[in-house]
C-alpha positions in Angstrom: -103.9 81.1 -114.7 -104.2 85.1 -114.7 -101.3 87.1 -117.2 -99.1 89.2 -115.2 -98.3 90.8 -117.9 -101.2 93.0 -117.3 -100.5 93.8 -114.3 -99.8 97.7 -113.8 -96.7 98.7 -112.1 -97.1 99.4 -108.4 -96.7 103.6 -107.3 -94.9 102.8 -104.2 -95.2 106.9 -103.3 -98.6 106.8 -103.6 -98.5 103.6 -101.4 -96.2 105.2 -98.9 -99.0 108.1 -98.5 -101.8 106.3 -98.2 -99.9 104.2 -95.3 -98.2 107.1 -93.6 -102.0 108.4 -93.6 -103.9 105.3 -92.0 -101.0 105.0 -89.6 -101.1 108.7 -88.3 -104.8 108.2 -87.7 -104.1 105.0 -85.9 -101.6 106.7 -83.6 -103.6 109.9 -82.9 -106.5 107.9 -81.7 -104.3 105.3 -79.8 -105.2 102.5 -78.6 -109.1 101.2 -78.9 -110.6 99.9 -75.8 -110.8 96.8 -74.2 -113.5 94.8 -77.0 -111.9 96.2 -79.7 -108.1 94.8 -77.9 -110.0 91.3 -77.3 -111.4 91.0 -80.9 -107.5 91.5 -82.4 -106.4 88.8 -79.8 -109.3 86.4 -81.5 -107.7 87.5 -85.0 -104.0 85.7 -84.2 -102.5 82.3 -85.2 -100.4 81.9 -81.9 -97.2 80.8 -83.3 -94.0 78.3 -82.4 -91.9 77.9 -85.5 -88.4 77.1 -84.0 -86.0 74.5 -85.0 -85.7 73.6 -81.2 -89.6 73.3 -81.0 -90.2 69.9 -79.1 -93.1 68.6 -77.0 -93.2 70.2 -73.9 -92.9 73.6 -76.1 -95.9 73.0 -77.8 -97.7 71.6 -75.1 -96.8 74.9 -72.9 -98.3 77.4 -76.3 -101.9 75.2 -76.3 -102.2 75.8 -72.5 -101.4 78.9 -73.4 -104.3 79.5 -75.9 -106.8 77.5 -73.5 -105.7 79.5 -71.1 -106.5 83.4 -72.0 -110.3 82.9 -72.2 -109.9 82.6 -68.3 -108.2 85.7 -68.3 -110.8 88.2 -67.9 -115.2 88.6 -69.0 -115.3 88.3 -72.7 -112.1 87.5 -73.8 -112.6 85.0 -76.9 -108.8 84.0 -76.6 -107.4 83.5 -80.1 -107.9 82.3 -83.5 -105.4 79.3 -84.1 -102.3 77.5 -83.0 -99.4 77.2 -85.7 -96.9 74.6 -85.6 -94.7 72.0 -87.8 -96.0 69.5 -88.8 -94.8 66.6 -86.8 -97.2 68.3 -83.1 -100.4 68.5 -85.6 -102.1 65.5 -83.9 -100.8 66.4 -80.6 -102.1 70.1 -80.7 -105.8 68.4 -82.1 -106.2 66.4 -79.2 -105.8 69.6 -76.8 -107.7 72.1 -78.9 -110.3 69.1 -78.8 -114.0 71.1 -78.1 -112.9 74.4 -78.3 -113.3 77.1 -81.2 -109.5 77.4 -81.4 -108.4 75.8 -85.7 -104.9 73.8 -85.7 -102.5 75.1 -88.7 -99.6 73.6 -89.5 -97.1 75.0 -91.9 -96.1 72.3 -94.8 -94.8 72.3 -98.6 -91.2 72.5 -97.6 -92.1 76.0 -95.2 -89.6 78.1 -94.8 -87.6 77.7 -98.2 -90.0 76.4 -100.3 -87.5 74.1 -101.8 -89.1 70.9 -102.8 -90.4 68.8 -105.9 -93.6 69.5 -106.0 -94.7 66.2 -105.1 -93.0 65.9 -101.8 -94.5 69.5 -101.2 -98.3 68.0 -101.7 -97.6 65.0 -99.9 -96.7 66.7 -96.4 -99.1 68.9 -96.6 -101.8 65.5 -97.1 -99.5 64.3 -93.9 -100.9 67.9 -92.0 -104.6 67.3 -93.2 -104.5 63.9 -92.5 -103.0 64.1 -88.7 -105.9 66.6 -88.1 -104.9 70.1 -89.2 -107.9 72.3 -90.0 -105.3 75.0 -92.0 -102.2 74.6 -93.8 -99.5 77.4 -94.8 -97.7 77.2 -97.2 -95.1 79.5 -99.1 -94.3 80.0 -102.5 -91.3 79.0 -104.5 -89.5 82.6 -104.4 -86.8 81.9 -106.9 -89.2 80.2 -109.1 -91.6 83.8 -108.9 -87.6 86.2 -109.8 -87.3 83.9 -112.6 -90.7 84.9 -114.3 -92.1 81.1 -114.0 -95.1 82.3 -112.9 -97.4 79.9 -115.2 -95.5 76.7 -112.4 -95.7 79.0 -108.8 -99.9 79.1 -109.9 -99.6 75.4 -110.6 -98.0 74.7 -107.4 -100.0 76.3 -105.5 -102.9 74.9 -107.6 -102.3 71.3 -107.2 -101.6 72.1 -103.3 -104.7 73.8 -102.8 -106.2 70.3 -104.2 -104.5 68.0 -101.3 -105.6 70.3 -99.0 -109.2 68.8 -99.4 -111.1 70.6 -97.0 -108.9 72.2 -95.0 -108.0 75.9 -95.8 -105.0 77.2 -97.4 -102.8 80.1 -96.8 -100.4 81.4 -99.7 -97.3 83.0 -97.7 -95.4 85.5 -100.4 -92.3 85.7 -98.6 -92.6 89.8 -99.1 -89.2 90.8 -97.9 -87.6 88.2 -101.0 -89.8 89.8 -103.7 -87.7 92.8 -104.3 -90.8 95.6 -104.9 -94.2 96.5 -104.3 -95.5 95.4 -108.2 -93.7 92.2 -107.6 -95.6 91.7 -104.4 -98.9 92.7 -106.6 -98.2 90.2 -109.1 -97.2 87.7 -106.8 -100.8 87.9 -104.6 -102.6 87.7 -108.1 -101.3 84.4 -108.0 -102.5 82.5 -105.0 -106.2 84.4 -105.8 -105.9 83.2 -108.9 -104.9 79.3 -107.8 -108.3 79.1 -104.8 -106.0 80.1 -102.3 -108.4 81.1 -98.5 -105.7 83.6 -97.3 -102.5 85.2 -98.6 -99.9 85.8 -96.1 -97.1 88.3 -95.5 -93.9 86.2 -94.5 -92.6 83.4 -92.8 -90.8 85.7 -90.0 -87.7 84.2 -91.1 -86.1 86.7 -93.0 -86.3 90.5 -92.6 -88.1 92.3 -93.3 -91.1 90.4 -92.2 -94.5 91.9 -92.8 -94.7 95.5 -93.8 -97.6 98.2 -94.0 -97.0 98.8 -97.5 -96.9 95.2 -98.8 -99.9 94.7 -96.7 -101.6 97.8 -98.7 -100.7 96.2 -102.2 -101.9 92.7 -100.5 -105.2 94.3 -99.9 -105.9 95.9 -102.9 -105.5 92.7 -104.7 -108.2 91.0 -102.4 -110.1 93.9 -103.0 -110.2 93.8 -106.6 -111.2 90.5 -107.2 -113.7 90.1 -104.8 -115.0 93.3 -107.0 -114.7 91.3 -109.7 -115.6 87.5 -108.3 -117.6 88.3 -104.9 -115.0 85.8 -103.8 -113.4 87.0 -100.2 -109.8 85.9 -99.9 -108.6 86.4 -96.1 -105.1 88.1 -95.2 -102.8 87.8 -92.7 -100.0 89.7 -91.8 -97.1 87.6 -90.2 -93.7 88.4 -88.8 -92.2 91.0 -86.4 -96.2 92.1 -85.4 -95.3 92.2 -81.9 -97.3 95.3 -80.2 -100.9 96.1 -79.9 -100.0 99.2 -81.5 -98.8 97.2 -84.7 -101.5 95.1 -84.4 -104.1 97.7 -84.7 -102.6 99.7 -87.8 -102.6 96.3 -89.0 -106.1 95.8 -88.5 -107.0 99.6 -89.9 -105.2 98.7 -93.0 -107.9 95.7 -93.2 -110.7 97.8 -92.4 -110.0 100.7 -94.7 -109.7 99.1 -97.5 -111.8 96.2 -97.3 -114.4 97.2 -94.9 -115.0 95.7 -91.7 -117.1 93.1 -93.0 -113.8 91.2 -93.3 -113.1 91.8 -89.6 -113.2 88.3 -88.2 -110.5 85.2 -87.9 -112.4 83.8 -90.9 -111.1 86.2 -93.5 -108.5 88.1 -91.2 -105.4 86.8 -88.9 -102.2 87.9 -87.2 -99.6 85.4 -87.2 -97.7 85.8 -83.8 -96.1 84.9 -80.6 -94.8 87.8 -78.0 -98.0 89.8 -79.2 -100.8 87.7 -77.3 -98.8 88.6 -73.8 -98.6 92.3 -74.8 -102.2 92.1 -75.6 -103.6 90.4 -72.1 -101.8 93.3 -70.8 -103.9 95.5 -72.1 -106.9 93.7 -72.1 -106.6 92.9 -68.6 
């Protein structure tokens, strides 16, 4: 358990300046070449997380994911399909034999408002159904009350429940109130053994922001400098244009270096983004 009281506050003006400088660089360069866009597509977790999801919609999503490499030379497709728990075994069967991972939200997504034993039970269920990756969300109310120990313990217990599945921990940065809180909330899952930290559920506004990403990426960098352990990063929520995806890719490259630019350490949670990337690629 990390001592949150030792975490220094974030200088929000400095973060905005750093992000604005990178945004200006990205805008000046414009869209990258086709090969770079293909790489960005390969970072994407193509996602449907709606209350109206059903087997037909999930099947269509999987068929889209499976068809992407057929749309042009060199296209590798997406990293994962992300869905609600009832569809995990169905998606697992559909993508069997491919490199596409099955990601499921679990642990009372998107609210995080369940007792921990029920959260762990849901995580264990999706892993048994075949999920390669689990996307959980922290208990924001507990965090904002200052009970950081409970937040840490819940993440650690869910990580254990994941077994061999990778754990992505969603902070829901738009509910945390400040960049300093985002910094503190980032350090908890990193210390608790998360494989990724993720910005948002996509269910509230603001969702992903470059400023939140900058803070989270620097927490990952600090941890790597101290321990040598690489933790992944996933912005999600509202990232719908290729230029937005390029901006987040540039943020990762600037803070963490090109060795993080692969789908083992960098994902983008999106739905509309895939079609818009394909338009530019083909």
